[in-house]
N, C-alpha and C positions, 0 to 999 in steps of 0.2 A: 545032781544039781544042790540037792538040798544039804551036801556037804560042803560045796564051795560057797554056799550063801553061809551057812554057819560058822565057816572059817573065816570069810573075809566081811560079814554084816551081822548077823544077829543069830540065834536060835530060834528057828521058827518051825511052824507047821504049815505044810503048803498044801494049798487045794488047786489042784491042776484041771484044766479044762475038761468037761464030761463030753464033749462032741468033737474033738480034733485032738490030734498028737501034741504032745508037750514040746514046747520050742522056747530055749531060753539061750541066748547068746550075752555073754561078758565079756568085755574088754577093760583091765583093771591095770592103770598106771601107780605104781607108789612114786611120790614124790614130797622128799622132804618132809614135813610133817602133816602129808594130807594123803589122801587118796582119789584120784578121778576115775569114775567107773562109766562105762558106756553100757546100758543094757536094752536088749531088744527081746520081747518075748510075746509069746500068744497070751491070751485072757490067764489071769492068775490072780491067787487069793493067798496072803500072807497072814500069819498070825503069831504074835510072840508073847510069850509072859514074862513080867520082871523077873529078873534073878542076878546074880553076880556074874560079870563077862569073864569068858572062859579064856579070852586073850586079849591082847591090848587092840587088835583090830575090831573089835566088839566094843570096847570102850569107848565110844564115839557118838558124836550128832552126825546125822545125817542130812545135809541139804540136797532136796531134790530139785532138778529142773526138768519140767515135762516136755518132751520134743515132739510126742504123738500120742494119740490115744486118750483116754478117760482115766483118772485115778482118783483115788478116795483114800484118805489118811486118817484115822482115830487114834486119839492119845490124850490121857489127860482129861476126859470129858469133851474135849471139843472135836470137829469135823470138818477138813478142808477138802474143798473140790478145785484144784488147781486146773487152769486153764492152759493150753499149750503157750510155753513160753514164761510161765510163771514158776515161782518157786515155792517150796513148803519145806519144813523141817520137823525132825522126831529125833527123839533120845533111842539108841536102839537098846539100852539096858533098862528101860520101863517098857512096859505093855502096851503093845500098838495093833492095829490092824492096818493092812492095805489091802484094795480092792483094785483090780483093774479088770473090767468086763469086756475090753477090746483088746486087739493087738494093740502093744504101747512099745513105746521108746523114752527113756530118761537118761539124764546124766545125774550121778550121784558124786558128791563132794563129801568125803569123810572127814572129819577135824575131831582130834581126840577131845574127850569130855572134859579133862584138865584145863587144857587149852582154851577152848571156848568158854569154859564157864570163867575162866580169868580175866577174859579179853571181853566178855560181853555178861556182866552181871543181871540177873534176872533172865537169863536165856530160857528157864523153865517155863517162861510165860509166853515164849514166843512158838512153840512147838506147835502142830496140827493147826496152823492158821496160812490163809493163802498169802503170799508176797506178790502181789501183781508186777510182772515182768515186762511191761511195755514202756517204761520209763524210768529215768533215773539210776541210782546206783543199782538197782536189781536188773535193769535193761545191760548196763555196763558188764555186771557179774555173768549175765547170762553170754552176752556174747564173746567174753574172755575164756568161759567154760567151752563153749562150742569150738572156739579157734584153736584152743590148746589142745582139746583131744583130736582135733584134725590133723593139726602139726606135732602131734606127738612123737611119731617117730624121727624127726628131724632135729630135737632137741637135745641139747647137751644138760647135764646133770646141774652146773650153775645156771642155765636157762630155767629149768625146771623149779629149780628152788625159788628163783626172782617170784615166777609164775604163781606159785602154790603162795606166796607171802601175800602178792597183790590180791589173789582170788580170796583169799581170807580176810584181808583188810575191807575188800568190798563187801562181803557177804556179812561181817559183823556190823558193820555200819548200815547196811541195808535190812537186816533183821531187827537192829536196833530199834528201828521205827514202828515195831509190831510190839513193842512192851507197853502196858497200860499206864495210863496218866498217874496213877496210884503208887506207882513204883516205888518203892520205900529208901532206896539209896539217896541221900539227899545230895545237892550238887557240892556242896564242900567235902562231904566222904568221898563222892566219885572223884574228885580233883584231887586229894589226898591219895587214895587208891591208885589212880593212874600215875601221879608222880612217883609212888612209891615203885610201881613196876617199871617205870622206866628207868630209874636208878639202879634198880636189881639188875635189871638187863645190861647195863653198863657195867656192872661190877661181877657177873657170873665167875669170872675167870680167877677172882681172888679166892684162894683154899680158907684165909683166915675169916671171910666172912661170917658173921653171927648176928643173932637179933640185936644184941647190944650195940654193935658197930653200926647196923643200919639205923637203929633207933636215932643215934647221936647224929650220924652224917644226915638223916632227913629230919632232924630237930622234931621228934616224935617220940612219944614213948612206945617201948615193945609192948606193952599190953594194948594200946590203943592199934598199934600195926596189926598185932593178931587179930583182933576185933574186926578190922576191916577184911581182913583175909578170911576169918570165921563166917563173914556174910554169904561167901561163897565156897561154903562148907572145906575149907583146908586150913592153913596154918602159915606164917610167915616162912618159915623155915621149910616147911614141904613145899611151898610156891617156889623156893629157890630151887630147890633139889631138880623139881619137875622142870625147869627152865632150863637146867644144866643136862639132863637127861635127854631133853628136846635137842639142844644144841648138839650133844654129843650123836644121837640117832641121824640127824642130818648129815654130820661129817660123815658116818659109817656108810649111809645111803649113797653117797657120791663118789664110791670107788669100790673096785674090787676087794674081796676079804685078802686076797695076797697082798695087797697092796696097804694094808691098814697097818699102823702103830698104834694099839689101841692104848698103850702108856701115854704116848703123845696127846692123844685126843682126850683121854681122861684129863690129864693135866692143865690143858688147854682150857677146859671149862671147869675148873676148880676142884677137882676131884684128886686127892693126893693119897688115896688108901685104894689099891688096885682091888683087893678083896670084897672092900664095901662098894666099890664102883660095880662089880659084875655082880654083886648080890643084887643091889637096888636097881640095875637096868635089866636081870631077868624077871625081877618082880615086876616091872612095868612094863617090858615089851616081850615077855614071855619065852625069850630065848637068849643064853648070854653074848654079850657083844662079838664076840668072836665069830659067831653064826649069825649075825643080823644081816638080813638078805640087802644086799646092794640094790640100787633103784633099776628097775626093771620092768619089762611090760608082761603081764600074763594074761594070756588070750584062752578062753574055755568056748 
């Protein structure tokens, strides 16, 4: 079990129950740029220390929807006690502790850290907080996650990609409400950053896209753009590369390896150097693009 948790989630020390056999059942769906997991387990404690992730699967934020039992999450000096139906969030690369004193069930939505940091500035302020799930966007996200898990066997690749995008949108907007009022990104900077991201998304296929061109098209200086993205611990062109890689990965997951045209996928999303594409893809996803797993269910 520790091997599976370490591969799919985070490196952890496991504290199994002392008075009953260890039982832990996981069903994992890899959909587009998120993973949806269902977990049922006997009482369990998990403790993780900070460290660089061993793989892309560990370089993620985990949104947790509690389905049954009790759950305590500690991270960044905060402590959350979600009730059944509530959400909470943690950074798998940072020190955290999870305690479930009873038999429990939960859904996990894993979102790559670069993606969530790009879409939710200040996400580090949202971890280990309880997001009530009885109303609003959190309730809608919970209903969608439950239904998607129940219907997973009937869904096609393009349908799971659509659900993944909608679930991410809902969770981003729901967790944004947890950010403190003192959050420093001003309205004007937030608007500029959002406009830049939307423009970049529409231009990812252009292999000639660079900082100077983006600055000219957006009517902003390259220095200011890099300052905007620097607030999210990235840079303008690093963000462009991450978004291109995410688009390529989504396409590769949608079909079996035998049917892939790696050159066509790379060119479609702005990579015109295959050696460079293979190198940065392997750095990001811990495997070369030809070996990247197609969308599939792994049940343990």
